[in-house]
C-alpha positions as CSV (number, residue, x, y, z in Angstrom):
1,M,7.1,0.7,-8.5
2,R,6.4,3.4,-5.9
3,R,6.0,5.6,-8.3
4,T,3.0,4.0,-9.8
5,V,1.3,2.8,-7.0
6,L,-1.2,5.4,-7.0
7,T,-1.6,6.1,-10.8
8,L,-3.3,3.4,-11.4
9,L,-6.2,4.6,-9.6
10,L,-6.6,6.9,-12.3
11,A,-7.1,3.6,-15.4
12,C,-9.9,2.1,-13.2
13,Q,-13.3,2.3,-15.0
14,L,-16.7,3.0,-13.9
15,L,-19.4,0.4,-13.7
16,L,-22.6,2.8,-14.0
17,A,-25.8,2.2,-13.4
18,T,-29.1,3.0,-16.2
19,V,-31.6,3.2,-13.5
20,P,-31.7,5.4,-10.7
21,A,-31.3,4.6,-7.4
22,D,-32.1,4.4,-3.6
23,A,-30.1,2.8,-0.2
24,Y,-27.7,0.0,0.0
25,T,-28.5,1.6,-2.9
26,Y,-31.9,0.4,-4.9
27,Q,-33.2,1.5,-7.5
28,F,-36.4,3.0,-8.4
29,T,-39.7,4.1,-11.2
30,S,-39.6,7.7,-12.0
31,G,-42.1,7.5,-9.8
32,S,-40.3,5.8,-6.8
33,A,-41.4,2.8,-6.8
34,Q,-38.9,0.2,-5.6
35,L,-37.6,-2.1,-8.6
36,R,-37.6,-5.8,-7.8
37,W,-38.8,-9.2,-8.9
38,T,-41.9,-9.7,-7.8
39,N,-41.4,-13.5,-8.7
40,T,-38.6,-15.0,-6.8
41,T,-37.6,-17.9,-9.6
42,I,-35.8,-15.7,-12.3
43,T,-35.6,-17.4,-16.3
44,V,-32.1,-16.1,-17.5
45,A,-30.7,-16.9,-20.9
46,L,-26.8,-17.4,-21.6
47,S,-26.5,-16.2,-24.9
48,S,-24.3,-18.3,-27.8
49,S,-21.8,-15.5,-27.8
50,L,-20.6,-17.1,-24.0
51,S,-19.3,-20.2,-26.0
52,A,-18.1,-18.5,-29.0
53,P,-16.5,-15.3,-27.4
54,P,-14.9,-12.0,-28.8
55,A,-11.3,-11.4,-29.1
56,N,-11.1,-9.4,-26.4
57,I,-12.1,-11.8,-24.1
58,K,-8.6,-14.5,-23.3
59,S,-8.8,-17.7,-25.2
60,G,-9.6,-20.3,-23.0
61,S,-11.7,-18.5,-20.7
62,D,-14.8,-20.3,-19.3
63,V,-17.4,-17.4,-20.2
64,V,-20.6,-19.8,-19.4
65,E,-19.1,-20.9,-15.8
66,A,-17.8,-17.7,-15.1
67,A,-21.9,-16.5,-15.5
68,R,-23.3,-19.5,-13.8
69,R,-20.7,-19.0,-11.2
70,A,-22.0,-15.3,-10.8
71,L,-25.1,-16.2,-10.7
72,R,-25.4,-19.2,-7.9
73,R,-23.2,-15.7,-5.7
74,W,-26.4,-14.6,-5.6
75,S,-28.7,-17.4,-5.5
76,D,-26.6,-18.6,-2.5
77,A,-27.4,-15.1,-0.9
78,A,-30.7,-15.0,-0.5
79,N,-33.9,-16.1,-1.3
80,I,-33.9,-16.3,-4.7
81,Q,-33.3,-19.2,-7.7
82,F,-32.3,-18.5,-11.2
83,V,-33.4,-20.6,-14.0
84,I,-30.6,-21.1,-16.5
85,Q,-31.1,-21.1,-20.5
86,E,-28.2,-21.8,-22.3
87,N,-27.2,-21.2,-26.0
88,S,-29.9,-18.8,-26.4
89,P,-29.2,-17.4,-30.7
90,L,-30.6,-13.8,-28.9
91,Q,-27.2,-11.4,-29.0
92,T,-28.0,-8.0,-28.0
93,L,-29.4,-5.6,-25.5
94,S,-33.4,-5.2,-26.2
95,P,-33.4,-1.4,-27.5
96,L,-34.7,0.9,-24.7
97,G,-38.6,0.6,-24.2
98,A,-38.7,-2.3,-26.5
99,G,-38.3,-5.5,-24.3
100,D,-38.5,-9.0,-25.7
101,G,-39.4,-10.4,-22.8
102,V,-36.1,-12.3,-22.3
103,S,-33.6,-11.5,-19.6
104,L,-29.8,-12.3,-21.4
105,I,-26.8,-11.9,-20.8
106,T,-24.4,-11.5,-23.4
107,V,-20.7,-11.0,-24.8
108,S,-21.9,-10.3,-28.4
109,P,-19.8,-8.0,-30.5
110,A,-23.5,-6.8,-31.5
111,N,-23.7,-5.4,-28.8
112,S,-20.4,-2.5,-29.6
113,A,-23.0,0.4,-30.4
114,E,-23.7,-0.1,-26.4
115,F,-20.2,0.7,-25.8
116,S,-19.3,3.0,-28.5
117,S,-18.6,5.9,-25.9
118,T,-17.1,4.7,-23.2
119,N,-14.7,1.7,-21.8
120,R,-16.6,0.3,-19.0
121,P,-16.7,-3.4,-18.7
122,G,-20.2,-3.9,-18.9
123,R,-23.7,-2.2,-18.7
124,S,-27.5,-3.8,-17.6
125,R,-30.8,-2.8,-18.8
126,I,-34.1,-3.1,-16.8
127,F,-37.4,-3.1,-17.9
128,F,-40.0,-2.8,-15.2
129,S,-43.8,-1.5,-14.8
130,S,-44.9,1.7,-13.1
131,S,-44.8,-0.2,-9.3
132,G,-41.8,-1.4,-9.6
133,S,-41.7,-5.1,-11.3
134,I,-39.0,-6.4,-13.4
135,S,-40.3,-8.1,-16.2
136,E,-37.0,-8.5,-18.4
137,A,-33.2,-7.6,-17.8
138,D,-30.4,-7.6,-19.9
139,V,-26.5,-7.9,-19.2
140,A,-24.0,-7.3,-21.4
141,L,-20.2,-7.0,-21.2
142,N,-18.5,-4.7,-23.2
143,P,-17.2,-6.5,-26.7
144,N,-14.9,-3.7,-28.1
145,P,-11.3,-5.1,-28.9
146,D,-10.0,-1.6,-29.8
147,P,-6.8,-1.3,-28.2
148,S,-7.5,2.7,-27.2
149,N,-10.1,1.4,-25.0
150,F,-8.3,-1.3,-23.7
151,V,-11.4,-2.9,-22.2
152,L,-10.1,-6.7,-21.9
153,F,-11.4,-9.6,-19.9
154,S,-10.1,-12.7,-18.4
155,T,-10.8,-15.7,-15.8
156,D,-7.1,-16.0,-14.7
157,G,-5.7,-12.5,-13.3
158,T,-3.8,-11.8,-16.7
159,P,-2.8,-8.6,-15.8
160,G,-4.5,-5.6,-17.9
161,T,-7.7,-7.8,-18.0
162,Y,-11.3,-7.6,-16.3
163,D,-12.0,-10.2,-13.6
164,L,-14.5,-11.9,-16.1
165,E,-16.2,-13.2,-13.1
166,S,-16.0,-10.2,-10.9
167,T,-18.3,-8.2,-13.9
168,F,-21.2,-10.9,-14.1
169,V,-21.7,-11.0,-10.1
170,H,-21.3,-6.8,-10.1
171,E,-24.0,-6.9,-13.3
172,L,-26.4,-9.1,-11.6
173,G,-26.5,-7.4,-8.9
174,H,-27.9,-4.6,-11.0
175,L,-30.3,-7.2,-12.0
176,L,-31.4,-7.9,-9.3
177,G,-32.6,-4.3,-8.1
178,L,-29.3,-3.3,-6.3
179,D,-27.5,0.1,-7.2
180,H,-23.9,0.9,-6.4
181,S,-22.9,1.4,-2.7
182,G,-20.4,3.9,-1.2
183,A,-18.2,1.3,0.7
184,V,-15.0,0.7,-1.5
185,G,-15.1,-3.3,-0.4
186,A,-18.8,-4.0,-1.6
187,T,-18.6,-5.7,-5.1
188,M,-21.7,-2.9,-6.0
189,Q,-19.2,0.5,-5.7
190,P,-19.0,1.8,-8.5
191,R,-15.5,0.7,-9.9
192,Q,-13.3,-2.7,-11.2
193,S,-10.0,-2.8,-11.3
194,R,-7.9,-4.3,-14.1
195,N,-5.4,-7.7,-13.1
196,A,-2.2,-6.1,-12.3
197,N,0.8,-8.1,-10.2
198,N,-2.2,-9.5,-7.9
199,R,-5.5,-10.6,-8.9
200,F,-8.4,-8.6,-8.5
201,T,-10.9,-11.3,-7.9
202,T,-12.4,-10.0,-4.5
203,N,-15.2,-8.5,-6.2
204,R,-16.0,-12.3,-7.0
205,T,-17.3,-12.5,-4.0
206,L,-20.3,-10.8,-1.9
207,S,-19.4,-8.7,0.9
208,D,-21.5,-8.2,3.9
209,D,-23.2,-4.9,2.7
210,D,-23.5,-6.5,-0.7
211,L,-25.5,-9.3,1.6
212,A,-27.5,-7.1,3.5
213,G,-28.5,-5.0,0.5
214,I,-30.0,-8.4,-1.8
215,R,-31.4,-9.8,1.6
216,S,-33.0,-6.5,2.7
217,I,-34.9,-7.1,-1.0
218,Y,-36.0,-10.8,-1.0
219,G,-35.0,-11.8,2.9
220,R,-32.8,-15.0,3.2
221,R,-33.0,-18.3,2.5
222,N,-33.1,-19.5,6.0
223,S,-34.5,-17.2,8.7
224,Q,-32.1,-16.0,11.3
225,P,-32.6,-12.9,14.1
226,V,-31.8,-9.8,12.3
227,G,-32.6,-5.5,12.8
228,S,-32.1,-2.6,11.4
229,V,-30.6,1.1,11.8
230,A,-32.9,3.8,10.5
231,G,-32.9,7.4,11.0
232,R,-32.0,11.2,9.3
233,V,-28.6,13.0,9.2
234,N,-28.9,16.9,8.9
235,Y,-28.0,16.8,5.2
236,G,-29.7,16.0,2.3
237,A,-28.8,13.3,-0.8
238,G,-25.5,11.7,-0.6
239,A,-24.1,11.2,2.9
240,H,-22.3,8.0,3.3
241,V,-23.7,6.0,6.3
242,W,-22.1,2.3,7.2
243,V,-22.2,0.1,10.3
244,E,-19.4,-1.5,11.5
245,K,-19.1,-4.4,14.1
246,A,-17.9,-2.4,17.3
247,D,-16.1,-5.9,18.2
248,T,-14.3,-6.8,14.8
249,G,-14.4,-3.7,12.7
250,R,-16.1,-5.3,10.2
251,I,-18.3,-3.2,7.6
252,A,-21.9,-5.0,7.9
253,G,-23.9,-2.7,5.7
254,S,-24.3,0.8,4.4
255,S,-26.7,3.4,3.4
256,I,-27.0,6.7,1.3
257,T,-29.1,9.3,2.3
258,R,-32.1,10.4,0.2
259,S,-33.0,14.1,-0.6
260,D,-34.9,14.9,3.2
261,G,-31.5,13.0,4.5
262,S,-33.1,9.5,5.6
263,Y,-30.9,6.6,5.6
264,R,-31.9,2.5,6.6
265,I,-29.7,-0.3,6.7
266,D,-31.5,-3.9,7.3
267,Q,-30.3,-7.1,7.9
268,L,-27.9,-6.5,10.9
269,P,-27.5,-9.6,13.6
270,P,-28.3,-8.3,16.9
271,G,-25.1,-6.6,18.8
272,N,-23.3,-3.6,18.9
273,Y,-22.0,-1.3,16.0
274,R,-20.3,1.7,15.6
275,V,-22.4,3.8,13.3
276,N,-20.6,6.5,10.8
277,V,-21.5,9.2,8.1
278,E,-18.8,10.4,5.7
279,Y,-19.2,12.8,2.5
280,L,-18.3,11.1,-0.3
281,D,-15.3,12.5,-1.7
282,D,-12.5,9.7,-3.2
283,P,-12.4,6.7,-3.3
284,V,-16.2,6.6,-4.4
285,V,-18.0,9.8,-5.2
286,A,-21.5,10.8,-4.8
287,A,-21.7,11.3,-8.9
288,E,-20.9,7.7,-9.1
289,I,-23.6,6.2,-7.1
290,T,-26.7,7.5,-9.1
291,P,-28.4,9.8,-10.9
292,S,-29.8,13.3,-9.0
293,R,-33.2,12.7,-9.6
294,G,-36.4,11.2,-8.2
295,P,-35.3,10.4,-4.3
296,Y,-31.6,11.5,-4.8
297,T,-32.6,14.7,-6.0
298,G,-29.1,17.1,-5.5
299,I,-27.1,14.5,-4.7
300,G,-23.2,14.9,-6.1
301,G,-24.4,18.7,-5.1
302,Q,-24.4,19.4,-2.1
303,P,-21.4,21.2,-0.3
304,A,-18.8,18.9,2.0
305,F,-19.2,18.1,5.8
306,R,-16.5,16.5,8.4
307,T,-17.1,13.4,9.1
308,A,-19.1,12.0,12.1
309,E,-19.5,9.3,13.8
310,S,-21.9,7.6,17.1
311,Q,-23.0,4.3,18.5
312,A,-26.1,2.0,18.1
313,S,-27.5,-1.2,19.4
314,V,-29.0,-3.8,17.3
315,A,-31.6,-6.0,18.6
316,A,-33.5,-8.9,16.4
317,D,-37.0,-8.1,14.9
318,T,-36.6,-4.6,16.0
319,T,-35.7,-0.9,14.1
320,T,-32.8,1.4,16.5
321,T,-33.5,5.0,15.2
322,L,-30.1,6.8,15.0
323,D,-29.9,10.5,14.4
324,L,-26.8,11.8,13.1
325,N,-25.5,15.3,12.8
326,V,-22.7,16.9,10.7
327,Q,-20.8,19.8,10.1
328,L,-20.6,21.3,7.0
329,G,-17.6,22.5,5.8
330,A,-14.4,21.1,4.0
331,P,-12.5,18.7,5.8
332,A,-9.1,19.6,7.2
333,F,-7.7,16.6,5.0
334,N,-9.5,13.6,3.5
335,L,-7.8,9.6,2.6
336,R,-8.5,9.9,-1.1
337,A,-6.5,6.4,-2.1
338,L,-5.5,2.7,-0.5
339,G,-2.7,0.7,-2.0
340,I,-1.0,-2.3,-1.1
341,D,2.5,-3.2,-2.2
342,G,2.6,-1.2,-4.7
343,V,-0.9,-1.3,-6.3
344,A,-3.7,1.1,-5.3
345,P,-6.8,-0.1,-7.6
346,N,-9.4,1.9,-5.9
347,V,-11.0,-0.5,-5.1
348,A,-10.6,-2.5,-1.7
349,S,-7.1,-3.7,-1.3
350,T,-6.9,-8.1,-1.0
351,I,-4.9,-9.0,2.2
352,A,-4.9,-12.3,4.1
353,A,-4.6,-13.3,7.5
354,G,-0.9,-13.7,8.7
355,G,0.2,-11.2,6.4
356,T,2.5,-8.3,6.8
357,Y,2.0,-5.4,4.1
358,R,3.0,-2.2,2.5
359,L,0.1,0.8,2.9
360,Y,-0.1,3.6,1.0
361,I,-2.6,6.0,1.9
362,G,-2.8,9.1,0.0
363,G,-4.9,11.9,0.5
364,D,-4.9,15.8,1.2
365,N,-2.9,16.7,4.0
366,V,-2.0,12.9,5.1
367,D,1.5,14.0,5.7
368,Q,0.2,16.5,8.4
369,I,-1.3,13.3,10.7
370,A,0.9,12.2,13.2
371,A,1.9,8.4,12.4
372,N,-0.4,6.6,15.1
373,N,-3.3,8.8,14.7
374,F,-3.6,5.9,11.3
375,T,-5.2,3.2,12.3
376,V,-7.3,0.1,12.2
377,L,-10.2,-0.5,14.6
378,S,-10.2,-4.2,14.3
379,P,-8.5,-6.6,16.8
380,F,-7.4,-8.6,14.0
381,M,-5.4,-6.0,12.2
382,R,-2.3,-3.0,13.1
383,I,-0.7,0.0,11.7
384,D,2.5,0.1,12.8
385,P,3.5,3.9,13.2
386,A,7.0,3.2,13.3
387,S,7.1,2.7,10.0
388,R,5.8,5.7,8.8
389,V,7.3,7.1,5.1
390,V,6.0,10.1,3.7
391,E,6.7,9.1,-0.1
392,S,7.9,11.5,-2.7
393,G,7.6,11.5,-6.2
394,F,3.8,10.2,-6.8
395,P,2.2,11.5,-9.7
396,T,-0.3,12.9,-7.6
397,P,-1.7,16.3,-6.9
398,Y,-1.8,14.9,-2.8
399,P,0.8,13.9,-0.7
400,V,1.1,9.8,0.1
401,V,2.6,8.1,2.8
402,S,2.9,4.5,3.5
403,F,3.3,2.5,6.6
404,N,3.7,-1.3,7.7
405,L,0.2,-3.3,8.2
406,I,0.5,-6.5,10.4
407,V,-2.6,-9.0,10.4
408,T,-3.2,-11.1,12.6
409,D,-3.2,-15.4,12.1
410,S,-7.1,-15.0,13.3
411,A,-7.9,-12.6,11.4
412,K,-11.9,-13.1,9.9
413,Y,-13.3,-12.8,6.4
414,G,-14.8,-9.1,5.8
415,D,-14.2,-6.0,4.7
416,Y,-12.0,-3.1,6.9
417,S,-11.8,0.6,7.4
418,V,-8.9,2.5,7.2
419,R,-9.5,5.4,9.8
420,A,-6.6,8.5,10.7
421,Q,-7.4,11.6,12.8
422,N,-6.3,15.1,13.2
423,G,-7.6,16.7,16.0
424,A,-11.1,16.4,16.1
425,E,-11.7,15.3,13.0
426,V,-11.6,11.8,11.7
427,N,-11.6,10.5,7.7
428,Y,-12.2,6.9,6.9
429,V,-11.2,4.9,3.6
430,V,-14.5,2.9,4.0
431,G,-14.1,-0.7,3.4
432,G,-10.2,-0.3,1.9
433,L,-9.0,-3.3,3.0
434,A,-10.5,-7.2,1.7
435,L,-9.9,-10.1,4.1
436,D,-11.4,-12.8,0.9
437,P,-9.0,-15.5,0.6
438,Y,-11.9,-17.2,-0.9
439,T,-12.4,-15.6,-4.3
440,D,-12.1,-19.5,-6.2
441,F,-14.9,-20.8,-4.4
442,V,-18.0,-20.1,-5.2
443,E,-19.9,-21.3,-2.7
444,L,-21.4,-18.9,-0.1
445,N,-19.6,-20.5,2.9
446,P,-16.0,-22.3,1.6
447,L,-15.9,-24.8,3.7
448,E,-19.2,-26.3,1.6
449,N,-16.6,-26.4,-0.9
450,H,-14.0,-30.5,-0.5
451,V,-11.3,-28.9,-1.8
452,F,-10.8,-26.0,0.3
453,F,-12.3,-28.2,3.5
454,V,-9.6,-31.1,2.4
455,S,-7.1,-28.1,2.1
456,Q,-7.8,-26.7,4.8
457,Q,-7.4,-29.9,7.0
458,Y,-3.5,-30.3,5.7
459,R,-3.1,-26.5,7.4
460,D,-4.8,-26.5,10.5
461,F,-3.3,-30.1,11.7
462,L,-0.2,-30.7,9.7
463,F,0.6,-26.4,9.0
464,R,1.3,-27.3,5.1
465,E,-0.3,-27.3,1.8
466,P,-1.9,-30.6,0.4
467,E,0.4,-33.2,-1.5
468,T,-1.9,-33.3,-5.1
469,G,-2.1,-37.2,-4.3
470,G,-3.0,-37.1,-1.0
471,L,-6.2,-34.1,-1.6
472,Q,-7.2,-35.8,-4.3
473,A,-7.4,-38.9,-2.5
474,W,-9.5,-37.2,0.3
475,L,-11.6,-35.7,-2.6
476,N,-12.3,-39.5,-3.5
477,V,-13.5,-40.1,-0.4
478,L,-16.3,-37.4,0.1
479,N,-17.2,-37.0,-3.6
480,N,-18.0,-40.8,-3.4
481,C,-20.0,-39.9,0.3
482,S,-23.6,-40.8,0.3
483,D,-24.1,-38.1,2.9
484,V,-21.0,-35.9,3.5
485,N,-22.8,-34.5,6.9
486,N,-24.2,-37.7,8.4
487,N,-22.1,-41.2,7.1
488,P,-19.4,-42.1,9.6
489,N,-18.0,-44.0,7.2
490,C,-17.0,-41.1,5.0
491,D,-18.2,-38.4,5.9
492,R,-16.4,-34.5,7.4
493,I,-16.1,-35.5,10.7
494,H,-14.4,-39.2,9.5
495,V,-12.3,-36.9,7.3
496,S,-11.1,-34.3,10.0
497,S,-10.6,-37.4,12.9
498,A,-8.2,-38.9,9.9
499,F,-6.1,-36.0,10.1
500,F,-6.2,-35.9,13.8
501,R,-5.0,-39.5,14.5
502,S,-2.5,-39.1,11.5
503,E,1.2,-40.0,12.3
504,E,2.3,-37.0,11.0
505,F,-0.3,-34.3,13.0
506,Q,1.2,-36.4,16.1
507,L,4.6,-35.6,15.7
508,K,3.8,-31.7,15.3
509,G,0.4,-30.3,16.4
510,F,-0.3,-33.2,19.4
511,F,3.1,-33.6,20.4
512,V,3.1,-29.6,20.7
513,F,-0.6,-29.9,22.4
514,R,0.5,-32.2,25.3
515,F,3.4,-30.2,26.2
516,Y,1.2,-27.6,27.1
517,K,-1.3,-29.5,29.2
518,A,1.6,-31.5,30.9
519,A,3.4,-28.1,31.6
520,F,0.8,-26.0,31.9
521,G,-2.3,-27.9,32.9
522,R,-4.1,-25.6,30.0
523,F,-4.7,-25.3,26.4
524,P,-2.3,-23.3,24.3
525,F,-3.7,-20.5,22.6
526,Y,-3.8,-20.1,18.8
527,A,-0.6,-17.7,18.7
528,E,1.1,-20.3,20.6
529,I,0.6,-23.4,18.9
530,I,0.7,-22.2,15.6
531,P,4.5,-21.0,15.0
532,D,4.7,-23.8,17.7
533,M,3.8,-26.7,15.5
534,V,6.1,-24.6,13.0
535,S,9.3,-25.0,14.8
536,V,8.7,-29.0,15.4
537,T,8.3,-29.1,11.0
538,G,11.0,-30.4,9.4
539,A,11.7,-31.6,5.3
540,T,13.6,-35.0,7.0
541,P,13.1,-37.5,9.9
542,A,16.6,-36.3,11.1
543,E,15.4,-32.8,11.1
544,V,12.1,-33.6,13.1
545,A,14.0,-35.2,15.6
546,Q,16.6,-32.3,15.8
547,R,13.6,-29.8,15.7
548,R,11.4,-32.3,18.7
549,A,14.6,-31.9,21.0
550,A,15.1,-27.9,21.0
551,Y,11.5,-27.9,21.2
552,A,11.4,-29.7,24.8
553,V,14.5,-27.3,25.9
554,A,12.5,-24.2,24.4
555,I,9.4,-24.8,26.3
556,T,11.7,-25.2,29.5
557,Q,12.9,-21.8,29.3
558,R,10.1,-20.1,28.9
559,G,9.0,-17.3,31.6
560,E,6.1,-19.9,32.3
561,F,7.9,-22.5,32.8
562,V,10.3,-20.9,35.0
563,N,8.1,-19.3,37.4
564,L,6.6,-23.1,38.2
565,Y,9.6,-25.1,38.1
566,V,12.4,-23.3,38.8
567,A,12.5,-23.0,42.5
568,L,11.2,-26.8,43.4
569,S,13.4,-29.4,44.2
570,H,14.0,-32.4,41.3
571,Q,11.2,-34.5,43.9
572,Q,8.5,-32.0,43.6
573,Y,9.5,-31.1,39.8
574,V,8.5,-34.8,39.3
575,D,5.8,-35.0,41.2
576,D,4.3,-31.8,40.2
577,L,4.1,-32.9,36.6
578,M,3.1,-37.2,37.0
579,Q,0.3,-35.3,39.6
580,R,-1.4,-34.0,37.2
581,Y,-2.6,-37.4,35.7
582,N,-2.7,-39.2,39.2
583,L,0.8,-41.4,37.7
584,L,3.4,-43.5,39.6
585,Q,5.1,-44.6,37.0
586,I,5.2,-43.9,32.9
587,T,5.8,-46.1,30.1
588,T,7.3,-43.8,27.3
589,P,10.0,-43.8,24.2
590,D,13.7,-44.1,25.9
591,P,14.6,-40.6,27.3
592,A,18.2,-41.4,25.8
593,N,16.6,-41.9,22.3
594,P,13.4,-40.6,22.3
595,D,12.6,-41.0,18.2
596,G,13.4,-44.4,18.2
597,T,11.1,-47.6,18.9
598,A,11.9,-49.0,22.2
599,R,9.7,-47.5,25.0
600,V,10.9,-47.6,29.0
601,T,8.8,-48.0,32.0
602,L,10.1,-45.5,34.8
603,T,8.8,-44.8,38.3
604,R,8.8,-41.4,39.8
605,A,11.9,-42.7,42.0
606,D,13.9,-43.5,38.7
607,L,13.1,-40.1,37.2
608,V,14.3,-38.3,40.2
609,S,17.1,-40.0,40.4
610,R,18.7,-39.8,37.4
611,L,17.2,-35.9,37.3
612,G,19.9,-35.8,40.1
613,S,22.2,-38.7,38.5
614,S,26.1,-38.0,37.0
615,T,25.4,-40.9,35.0
616,N,23.0,-41.7,32.8
617,A,21.2,-38.2,33.8
618,L,18.2,-36.7,32.6
619,S,17.5,-32.9,31.8
620,R,14.6,-31.3,33.3
621,A,13.6,-30.9,29.9
622,Q,14.5,-34.5,28.8
623,V,11.6,-35.4,32.0
624,L,8.7,-33.3,30.6
625,R,9.2,-34.9,27.0
626,A,9.2,-38.4,28.7
627,V,6.0,-37.6,30.9
628,V,4.5,-35.5,27.9
629,E,5.2,-38.8,25.2
630,S,4.2,-41.5,27.6
631,N,1.5,-43.9,26.8
632,E,-0.5,-42.6,29.9
633,V,-0.5,-38.9,29.0
634,A,-1.7,-39.8,25.5
635,A,-3.9,-41.8,26.3
636,A,-5.5,-39.4,28.6
637,E,-5.3,-36.2,25.9
638,F,-6.4,-38.3,23.2
639,N,-9.6,-39.5,25.0
């Protein structure tokens, strides 16, 4: 497996555009007018070929639904909408210079000649006026079943196939006026990878870079405060400038410099950003972004330079000016490839919150860089330097090193970069890690999807995946609700509160929560309550009872508990626990059988005497649990 990790890079295909482009990158006329639809209600025809697809699309794939989902991803993201005409008799792209006025999406074999000299997955053809107003845009997927072309599609992640929806989403970005991005994690980056051991579906969802690009043309659906960063690089066309949020490391937008070195990145929420500029020399290269003409004359032919880093603050409704200076000369090292767990797709590698992965990094002289100089500048993930291995046997012209990558449970959706430093020199794989667990949901915010919302209640409250019957029961509540946001009898608050009140949550989450409040007088941190909830989860009632008892003992052995209580007398210990809730007595499950049904009333004196008794004695863990599970504490914390 290790010996094939980076060879897959060579098999990744380019999704080359047919029209020149600019920053983000936009598309332009030969006279440098930016391409865009002037009418933001765009009519798109779905060819009948989508209902009877060619043999290179896996049987059973819902091609029409994949196209509709791809259209919605863009329309949800910006102030545009699509009017969809289904089952059009048209089959082919309009010939160059002879548009028919119909914007067509097609997978028909009649387009084979358009792909005769290439094995790229798809192409778009744009028709526009000299002012840049788009009048028609057609999208075709490669229909060639020739095995030598190896262009197969599926919607279920079949190894060796391209993800159908991802291809549609990319080509529709061109239809709307975007060209390619230099950020590896962007849907509009030039490459798409075939599915392998893992599904490569991250390009279905729009990255922050894609969102910034499309919104800079058409605006947002809902106005929000945003600003911009703009300036010049002392370079010509093709320098890649990108911004990362300073607090999270998440990619927020990018730009490719024009021939005069200018760049601009719009639609940035107010805040602090790292602003970096890098020479495009793998995983994305300048020649893949756009042809060398118009505002990008010279792109791909400029000399190499070394990466430069800077910072900027962005305020709403303002443009922050930031000029960047680079040092010409070939970098002493270069990160060329990135992969996770045996697969290097040359698109972003998909990760998930809470995961640990084997991260492979290939490139010039990477084996000469100290292990602790490989980082992800984000609080959500870290590279373990102690796990470094210099790999051998890879069929690559450059060395490969590998590390363990640890992602926190609290990691947020987005694209993140891997950074390496050697002395004063730095290098990146920009947006090479995609934390993107929501590719099966078309909603821009996955919480708008009922399946995701209910499933998340199971995960957050019960720390498990939903069972089929329970999931469907809650979906029935929401699907039949008159207003899922404002009807208190069936809305999302109603559903979420039902999980909070459930017996299962009381046995797990509420049980753990009360220990922190009773013993420490504080809320548990996320990193505390999640493993604690796992520790009291069992497969049978007997196992749950055993785990709950063990948890009560374990929490009294923690350093925080010992520091608070170990020096106290029994009287002081009981008084501290009871005084937190102003209690003189409690009604609680019998401490001798806390998982039974019998409840007893115990005064402070009862608890103190039983702590010091030789008969019917209680441990401090049992007393703490008795207070935690008392009616009084439950009522106080529930309210």
